[in-house]
C-alpha positions as CSV (number, residue, x, y, z in Angstrom):
1,M,32.3,-3.5,2.7
2,A,28.9,-2.3,1.4
3,H,29.1,0.5,-1.1
4,F,25.7,1.8,-2.0
5,P,25.5,3.9,-5.2
6,G,25.5,7.7,-4.9
7,T,22.2,8.0,-6.7
8,P,18.9,9.6,-5.5
9,S,17.5,6.1,-4.6
10,F,20.3,5.6,-2.0
11,T,21.4,9.0,-0.7
12,G,19.9,11.8,1.4
13,F,16.8,10.6,3.2
14,N,16.8,7.5,1.0
15,T,20.1,6.3,2.5
16,P,19.5,2.6,3.5
17,S,18.8,2.2,7.2
18,R,19.3,-1.6,7.7
19,I,18.6,-1.3,11.5
20,E,16.8,-3.8,13.6
21,A,16.0,-2.2,16.9
22,D,14.2,-2.5,20.3
23,I,13.6,0.8,22.0
24,V,11.4,1.1,25.1
25,D,9.5,4.3,25.9
26,L,10.3,6.7,23.0
27,A,10.5,10.4,24.0
28,H,7.5,12.3,23.1
29,E,5.7,15.7,23.3
30,G,2.0,16.2,23.9
31,T,-0.3,13.4,25.2
32,I,-0.6,9.8,24.0
33,P,-4.2,8.9,25.0
34,R,-4.1,6.5,27.9
35,E,-6.9,4.3,26.4
36,L,-4.7,3.4,23.4
37,N,-3.4,-0.1,23.7
38,G,-2.2,-1.6,20.5
39,A,0.3,-1.4,17.8
40,F,0.8,0.4,14.5
41,F,2.7,-1.8,12.0
42,R,4.3,-0.3,8.9
43,V,6.9,-1.4,6.3
44,Q,9.6,0.3,4.4
45,P,11.7,-1.0,1.5
46,D,15.2,-1.1,2.9
47,P,17.9,-2.9,0.8
48,Q,20.1,-5.4,2.8
49,F,22.9,-5.1,0.2
50,P,23.9,-2.8,-2.6
51,P,22.0,-3.6,-5.8
52,R,23.4,-6.3,-8.0
53,L,23.2,-4.1,-11.1
54,G,24.7,-0.9,-9.7
55,D,21.4,1.1,-9.1
56,D,17.8,0.3,-8.3
57,I,14.4,1.7,-7.6
58,A,13.0,2.0,-4.0
59,F,10.3,-0.5,-4.8
60,N,12.9,-3.3,-4.9
61,G,14.2,-2.9,-1.4
62,D,13.9,-5.6,1.2
63,G,11.0,-5.3,3.6
64,M,11.7,-3.9,7.1
65,I,8.7,-4.1,9.5
66,G,8.4,-1.4,12.2
67,R,6.0,-1.7,15.1
68,F,5.0,1.1,17.4
69,H,3.3,-0.3,20.5
70,L,1.2,2.4,22.2
71,H,0.2,1.6,25.8
72,H,0.1,3.4,29.2
73,S,0.6,6.7,27.4
74,Q,4.0,5.6,26.1
75,C,5.3,4.2,22.8
76,D,7.7,1.2,22.4
77,F,9.4,0.6,19.1
78,R,10.5,-2.7,17.5
79,Q,11.9,-3.2,14.0
80,R,12.8,-6.4,12.2
81,W,13.6,-7.6,8.7
82,A,10.9,-9.6,6.9
83,R,13.1,-12.6,6.4
84,T,12.0,-13.7,2.9
85,D,13.6,-16.4,0.9
86,K,15.4,-13.7,-1.0
87,W,16.7,-12.1,2.2
88,K,18.0,-15.4,3.5
89,L,19.7,-16.4,0.3
90,E,21.4,-13.1,0.0
91,R,22.4,-13.0,3.7
92,A,24.1,-16.4,3.3
93,A,25.9,-15.2,0.2
94,G,26.8,-11.8,1.7
95,R,25.7,-9.9,-1.4
96,A,22.8,-9.2,-3.7
97,L,21.8,-12.2,-5.9
98,F,18.5,-10.9,-7.3
99,G,18.7,-8.2,-10.0
100,A,16.2,-5.7,-11.4
101,Y,12.7,-5.1,-10.1
102,R,10.6,-8.1,-11.3
103,N,13.1,-9.2,-13.9
104,P,14.3,-12.7,-13.1
105,L,16.5,-12.6,-16.2
106,T,18.9,-10.4,-14.3
107,D,19.4,-12.8,-11.3
108,D,22.4,-14.8,-10.4
109,E,22.2,-18.3,-11.7
110,S,22.2,-19.7,-8.1
111,V,18.8,-18.3,-7.4
112,K,17.0,-19.0,-10.6
113,G,13.4,-20.1,-9.9
114,R,13.4,-18.9,-6.3
115,I,10.7,-16.6,-4.9
116,R,11.8,-13.1,-5.6
117,G,9.4,-11.3,-3.2
118,T,10.6,-8.6,-0.8
119,A,7.6,-8.4,1.5
120,N,8.1,-4.6,1.4
121,T,4.6,-3.1,0.6
122,N,2.2,-3.7,3.4
123,A,2.2,-4.9,7.0
124,W,-1.3,-6.4,7.3
125,I,-3.1,-7.9,10.3
126,H,-5.8,-10.5,10.1
127,G,-6.9,-13.1,12.6
128,G,-4.1,-12.0,14.9
129,R,-1.5,-12.9,12.2
130,L,0.9,-10.4,10.7
131,Y,1.3,-10.7,6.9
132,A,4.2,-8.9,5.2
133,L,3.0,-8.4,1.7
134,K,4.4,-7.8,-1.8
135,E,2.1,-8.4,-4.8
136,D,4.5,-10.5,-6.9
137,S,4.7,-13.4,-4.4
138,P,2.8,-15.3,-1.7
139,A,2.0,-13.7,1.6
140,L,4.8,-13.9,4.2
141,L,3.7,-14.8,7.7
142,M,5.3,-13.1,10.7
143,N,4.6,-13.3,14.5
144,A,2.8,-10.0,15.4
145,A,4.1,-10.1,19.0
146,T,7.8,-10.9,18.3
147,L,8.2,-9.9,14.6
148,D,9.8,-13.3,14.0
149,T,9.4,-14.5,10.4
150,E,7.5,-17.8,10.0
151,G,7.7,-18.1,6.2
152,Y,5.5,-17.9,3.1
153,T,2.0,-19.3,3.3
154,T,-0.3,-21.0,0.8
155,F,-3.0,-21.4,3.4
156,N,-2.4,-25.1,4.0
157,G,-1.8,-25.7,0.3
158,K,-5.2,-24.5,-0.8
159,M,-3.8,-21.4,-2.6
160,T,-2.8,-22.4,-6.1
161,G,-2.0,-19.0,-7.5
162,Q,1.6,-17.7,-7.3
163,T,0.8,-14.2,-6.0
164,F,-1.2,-12.4,-3.3
165,T,-2.1,-8.8,-3.2
166,A,-0.5,-6.2,-1.0
167,H,-4.0,-4.7,-0.4
168,P,-6.4,-7.2,1.1
169,K,-9.7,-6.1,2.6
170,V,-11.8,-7.3,5.5
171,D,-15.5,-7.9,5.1
172,P,-17.0,-6.0,8.0
173,T,-19.9,-8.5,8.3
174,T,-18.0,-11.9,8.2
175,G,-14.6,-10.8,9.3
176,N,-13.1,-12.7,6.3
177,M,-10.1,-11.4,4.4
178,I,-10.9,-10.8,0.8
179,A,-7.9,-10.7,-1.5
180,F,-6.6,-11.4,-5.0
181,G,-3.5,-12.1,-7.0
182,Y,-2.4,-11.1,-10.5
183,A,0.1,-12.8,-12.8
184,S,-1.2,-15.8,-10.8
185,S,0.1,-18.4,-13.3
186,G,3.4,-16.7,-13.9
187,L,5.1,-13.4,-14.6
188,C,3.4,-11.2,-17.2
189,S,0.4,-13.5,-17.5
190,P,-3.2,-12.0,-17.5
191,D,-4.3,-14.7,-15.1
192,C,-5.8,-13.6,-11.8
193,T,-7.1,-15.3,-8.6
194,F,-9.7,-14.2,-6.1
195,Y,-9.4,-15.4,-2.5
196,E,-11.5,-15.5,0.6
197,I,-9.8,-16.4,3.9
198,T,-11.4,-16.8,7.4
199,P,-10.0,-15.2,10.6
200,A,-8.7,-18.7,11.4
201,G,-6.5,-18.6,8.3
202,E,-8.5,-21.1,6.2
203,L,-8.8,-20.3,2.5
204,I,-12.5,-21.1,1.7
205,R,-12.6,-19.8,-1.9
206,E,-10.2,-19.4,-4.8
207,L,-11.5,-18.3,-8.2
208,W,-9.4,-17.9,-11.3
209,F,-10.2,-15.2,-14.0
210,K,-8.4,-13.3,-16.7
211,A,-7.8,-9.5,-16.9
212,P,-8.2,-7.7,-20.2
213,Y,-4.4,-7.3,-20.3
214,Y,-1.4,-7.7,-18.0
215,C,-0.7,-4.7,-15.8
216,M,0.1,-3.6,-12.3
217,M,-3.0,-4.4,-10.3
218,H,-1.9,-2.8,-7.1
219,D,-5.2,-2.4,-5.2
220,F,-8.9,-3.3,-5.5
221,A,-12.1,-2.8,-3.7
222,I,-15.0,-4.8,-2.3
223,T,-18.7,-4.1,-1.7
224,E,-21.3,-6.2,0.0
225,D,-21.8,-8.3,-3.1
226,Y,-18.9,-7.6,-5.5
227,A,-15.1,-7.4,-5.8
228,L,-13.9,-4.5,-8.1
229,F,-10.7,-4.6,-10.1
230,H,-9.4,-1.5,-12.0
231,I,-7.2,-2.3,-15.0
232,V,-4.9,0.7,-15.7
233,P,-2.2,0.4,-18.4
234,S,1.0,0.2,-16.3
235,I,1.8,-2.7,-18.6
236,G,4.7,-5.2,-18.7
237,S,5.9,-8.0,-21.0
238,W,8.7,-10.6,-21.4
239,E,9.8,-8.5,-24.4
240,R,10.4,-5.5,-22.1
241,L,12.4,-7.7,-19.7
242,R,14.5,-9.2,-22.4
243,Q,15.3,-5.7,-23.6
244,G,16.4,-4.6,-20.0
245,L,13.6,-2.1,-19.8
246,P,11.8,-1.4,-16.5
247,H,9.2,-4.1,-15.8
248,F,6.3,-1.7,-16.2
249,G,5.7,1.2,-18.6
250,F,2.6,3.4,-19.0
251,D,0.7,3.1,-22.3
252,T,-1.6,6.1,-22.9
253,S,-3.2,4.5,-25.9
254,L,-5.0,1.7,-24.0
255,P,-8.4,2.0,-22.3
256,V,-9.0,1.5,-18.6
257,Y,-11.4,-1.1,-17.3
258,L,-13.3,-1.7,-14.1
259,G,-14.1,-5.4,-13.5
260,V,-17.1,-6.3,-11.3
261,L,-17.0,-9.9,-9.9
262,P,-19.9,-11.2,-7.9
263,R,-18.7,-12.5,-4.5
264,G,-21.4,-15.1,-4.1
265,A,-20.4,-18.7,-3.7
266,G,-21.9,-19.7,-7.0
267,A,-20.1,-17.1,-9.1
268,T,-17.6,-18.1,-11.8
269,D,-15.2,-16.3,-14.0
270,R,-18.0,-16.0,-16.6
271,D,-19.9,-13.7,-14.3
272,I,-17.3,-10.9,-14.2
273,R,-18.3,-7.8,-16.1
274,W,-15.7,-5.4,-17.6
275,F,-16.7,-1.7,-17.8
276,K,-14.6,0.4,-20.1
277,R,-13.5,4.0,-19.8
278,D,-10.9,6.4,-21.3
279,N,-7.2,6.3,-20.4
280,C,-6.1,7.6,-17.0
281,F,-3.9,6.6,-14.1
282,A,-5.3,5.2,-10.8
283,S,-3.6,3.0,-8.3
284,H,-5.0,3.0,-4.7
285,V,-8.6,2.9,-3.8
286,L,-10.3,4.8,-1.0
287,N,-13.5,2.6,-0.8
288,A,-16.5,1.4,-2.8
289,F,-20.1,0.8,-2.0
290,Q,-23.5,-0.1,-3.6
291,E,-26.5,2.1,-4.0
292,G,-29.3,0.1,-5.6
293,T,-28.1,-1.3,-8.9
294,R,-25.3,1.3,-9.0
295,I,-21.8,0.7,-7.7
296,H,-19.5,3.6,-6.7
297,F,-15.7,3.2,-6.7
298,D,-13.7,6.0,-5.2
299,T,-10.0,6.3,-6.3
300,P,-7.4,9.1,-6.6
301,E,-7.3,9.5,-10.4
302,A,-4.5,11.3,-12.4
303,K,-4.6,12.4,-16.0
304,N,-1.3,10.5,-16.7
305,N,1.3,8.3,-15.2
306,M,2.4,8.9,-11.5
307,F,5.5,6.7,-11.6
308,P,8.5,8.3,-13.4
309,F,10.5,5.1,-12.9
310,F,8.0,3.3,-15.0
311,P,8.2,5.6,-18.1
312,D,5.8,6.2,-21.0
313,V,6.1,3.3,-23.5
314,H,5.9,5.8,-26.4
315,G,8.8,7.9,-25.1
316,A,6.8,10.9,-23.8
317,P,8.6,12.7,-20.9
318,F,7.2,12.5,-17.4
319,N,4.6,15.2,-16.7
320,G,4.5,16.2,-13.1
321,A,1.3,18.3,-13.4
322,D,-0.6,15.5,-15.1
323,A,0.6,13.1,-12.4
324,L,-1.3,14.9,-9.6
325,S,-4.3,12.7,-8.6
326,Y,-7.7,13.8,-7.4
327,L,-10.3,11.7,-5.5
328,T,-12.8,10.6,-8.2
329,R,-15.9,8.5,-8.1
330,W,-16.4,5.9,-10.9
331,T,-20.0,4.7,-11.1
332,V,-21.3,1.6,-13.0
333,D,-24.9,0.5,-13.2
334,M,-25.4,-3.3,-13.0
335,S,-28.9,-3.0,-14.5
336,S,-27.5,-1.5,-17.7
337,S,-26.4,-3.5,-20.7
338,S,-23.8,-0.9,-21.5
339,A,-20.1,-1.9,-21.2
340,A,-19.2,1.7,-20.4
341,L,-18.8,3.4,-17.0
342,A,-22.0,5.2,-16.2
343,H,-20.4,8.3,-14.7
344,T,-17.2,9.7,-13.3
345,E,-17.2,12.6,-10.8
346,R,-14.3,14.5,-9.2
347,L,-15.0,14.7,-5.4
348,T,-12.3,17.3,-4.6
349,D,-9.9,19.8,-6.1
350,T,-7.3,18.8,-3.6
351,A,-4.5,16.7,-5.1
352,A,-3.9,13.7,-2.9
353,E,-3.0,10.0,-2.8
354,F,-2.4,7.2,-0.2
355,P,-6.2,7.2,0.7
356,R,-7.4,5.6,3.9
357,I,-10.8,5.0,5.6
358,D,-12.1,3.8,8.9
359,D,-11.5,0.1,7.8
360,R,-14.6,-1.0,9.7
361,F,-16.6,0.6,6.8
362,A,-14.9,-1.2,3.9
363,G,-17.3,-1.9,1.1
364,V,-20.3,-0.1,2.6
365,P,-21.6,3.5,2.5
366,Y,-19.1,5.7,4.4
367,R,-18.4,9.3,5.2
368,H,-14.7,10.0,6.0
369,G,-11.5,9.7,4.2
370,W,-7.9,10.7,5.0
371,L,-5.2,11.1,2.3
372,L,-1.7,12.5,1.8
373,E,-2.1,15.9,0.0
374,M,0.4,17.3,-2.5
375,D,0.0,21.0,-2.1
376,M,2.5,22.7,-4.4
377,R,1.3,26.2,-3.3
378,R,3.1,25.7,0.1
379,P,6.8,26.7,0.5
380,V,9.1,23.9,-0.3
381,E,12.8,23.7,0.8
382,L,14.0,20.1,0.3
383,R,17.2,20.5,2.2
384,G,18.6,17.0,2.8
385,G,16.7,15.5,-0.1
386,S,13.2,14.2,-0.7
387,A,11.8,11.1,0.8
388,G,10.9,9.9,-2.7
389,G,8.1,10.4,-5.1
390,L,5.9,13.5,-5.3
391,L,6.1,15.7,-2.3
392,M,3.3,14.8,0.1
393,N,3.3,17.7,2.6
394,C,-0.2,17.8,4.1
395,L,-2.6,15.5,5.9
396,F,-6.0,15.9,4.3
397,H,-9.4,14.9,5.7
398,K,-12.5,14.8,3.4
399,D,-16.0,14.6,4.8
400,L,-18.0,13.1,1.9
401,S,-21.3,13.9,3.6
402,T,-20.8,17.6,4.1
403,G,-18.1,18.2,1.5
404,T,-15.9,19.9,4.1
405,E,-12.1,19.5,4.0
406,Q,-9.3,19.9,6.6
407,H,-5.6,20.2,5.9
408,W,-2.5,20.1,8.2
409,W,0.8,21.2,6.7
410,C,4.0,19.5,8.0
411,G,6.3,22.4,7.0
412,P,8.7,23.3,4.1
413,V,11.4,20.7,4.7
414,S,9.3,17.7,5.8
415,S,7.1,15.0,4.1
416,L,4.4,12.7,5.4
417,Q,3.8,9.0,5.1
418,E,0.5,7.2,4.8
419,P,-2.1,7.9,7.5
420,C,-3.8,5.1,9.4
421,F,-7.1,5.3,11.3
422,I,-7.4,3.9,14.9
423,P,-11.0,3.6,16.2
424,R,-11.5,4.9,19.7
425,H,-13.1,1.5,20.6
426,K,-14.6,-1.3,18.5
427,A,-18.1,0.1,18.7
428,A,-17.2,3.7,18.0
429,H,-18.9,5.8,15.3
430,E,-17.2,6.1,12.0
431,G,-14.3,8.5,12.3
432,D,-14.3,8.5,16.1
433,G,-10.7,7.9,16.9
434,W,-7.2,8.9,15.9
435,I,-4.9,9.1,12.9
436,V,-1.3,7.9,13.2
437,Q,1.4,8.5,10.6
438,I,5.1,9.1,10.2
439,C,6.5,12.5,9.4
440,N,10.0,12.8,7.9
441,R,12.1,15.8,8.9
442,L,14.2,15.8,5.8
443,D,17.0,18.3,6.7
444,E,17.5,16.7,10.1
445,H,17.4,13.1,8.8
446,R,15.0,12.0,11.5
447,S,11.4,10.9,11.7
448,E,8.5,11.4,14.1
449,L,5.3,9.4,14.7
450,L,2.3,11.8,14.9
451,L,-1.0,11.2,16.5
452,F,-4.1,13.3,15.6
453,E,-7.7,13.4,16.6
454,A,-9.1,12.0,13.4
455,L,-11.9,14.5,12.9
456,E,-9.8,17.5,13.9
457,V,-6.6,17.1,11.9
458,A,-6.4,20.8,11.2
459,K,-5.6,21.4,14.9
460,G,-2.3,19.5,14.4
461,P,-0.9,16.5,16.3
462,I,-1.9,15.8,19.9
463,A,1.3,13.8,20.4
464,T,4.7,13.9,18.6
465,I,6.8,10.8,19.2
466,R,10.5,11.1,18.5
467,I,12.0,8.2,16.5
468,P,15.8,8.2,17.1
469,I,16.5,6.5,13.8
470,Q,15.7,7.6,10.3
471,M,12.7,5.9,8.7
472,R,12.9,5.5,5.0
473,F,9.8,6.3,3.0
474,G,7.4,3.5,3.7
475,L,4.4,2.3,1.9
476,H,1.5,0.9,3.9
477,G,0.7,0.1,7.5
478,N,-2.1,-0.9,9.9
479,W,-3.3,-0.8,13.5
480,A,-4.2,-3.8,15.7
481,D,-5.5,-3.8,19.3
482,A,-3.0,-5.5,21.7
483,A,-5.6,-8.1,22.7
484,D,-6.0,-9.2,19.1
485,I,-2.4,-10.0,18.5
486,G,-1.2,-11.4,21.8
487,L,0.8,-8.3,22.7
488,A,1.2,-7.7,26.4
489,A,0.4,-4.2,27.7
């Protein structure tokens, strides 16, 4: 019998779900726009078995993919495990075999050398294929129409790096998937790989380069001519793993870098430029774009570490106020010989993370961003426990052209998960469409799928779809039109 620990990572709203489901026509209030015909895919870490070492962090749970198919003004729900090598080995054994997060020294001897990935970070669609992604392993292919797992891919053997990011981008001009990997030659190595993959799934470019130091490289950005990599000191080492410490720890004594790699076919690792700045924390990226010789990189930036489970390497206590992040623009000038960032500018006084854009504008000048706001001025009554991490209680829209902001509060005992933009149609203007996201009703231990008019989020949801099972706090998700993934209406 499974006995999960009575710790915050496994109780309250974080209680493991472990439910595969098919539910047709979920109950809803309001109106699901009839022209919507597609699916919102999202993933949550959801441990199949109690942790091998007695406790664990949420980032180490097995990937569970949920799909919400919106069509004919209704919503159908399907959820399946991402059947990774880890999931299959542990299912056969009937217990956990893999130990601490990214620490193979804690694994059962029977699985030494096996891929440890959990496919729990992003559900990504490209070329009609569903990729379940975790940045410490290759991409896991799944069938977008059935959610059956097909297995890890190295793109017909052309990918020689060991890892693939959880945050690819799509070039809006070519339609190619732009991606990278870190720790590409092995755990804790500074070796990285840059990839470009066509919609047909052909890897047409792989370029190896070295980061200034090994760290968690969770996200990146593209522009028309460059790939941008921010190096922030959530660092790791084999020494930490041998000591049984968390894989990552934050080092406030190290500088932060922004790497700028030309995307042209003739570029090599010698062409990357590293721009240096003072210490800070930054994880996700909203977008980046070029303006003459200047490159702008927009990211939620915090003064200090946002991850209490990856503590300060010098022993400083976690500081919640310093962990609040604010959308900030980093600017570099490629015509300058300086190795320093040219400028940083805070774009808002609203604390927020999990930034999303209209993905059709990746890497080019853009106007709209949607984020999860952390508004500590609102009433908070966390009956039933938190869904994990900092309380994200508002949907926040930022118009970067006018500077105007909109906010929608989900209430005192609820929290929100990452927003996702759905264009009204393929040729719609930027921002013309909807936002879809999950809301956790913490005290009732249930979840809802919310739909908003994307440029009118302050008016609240136009549809509230009831999910009859509890959704654990998920990480990232994406929308795909039904015709693009072979999903019948």
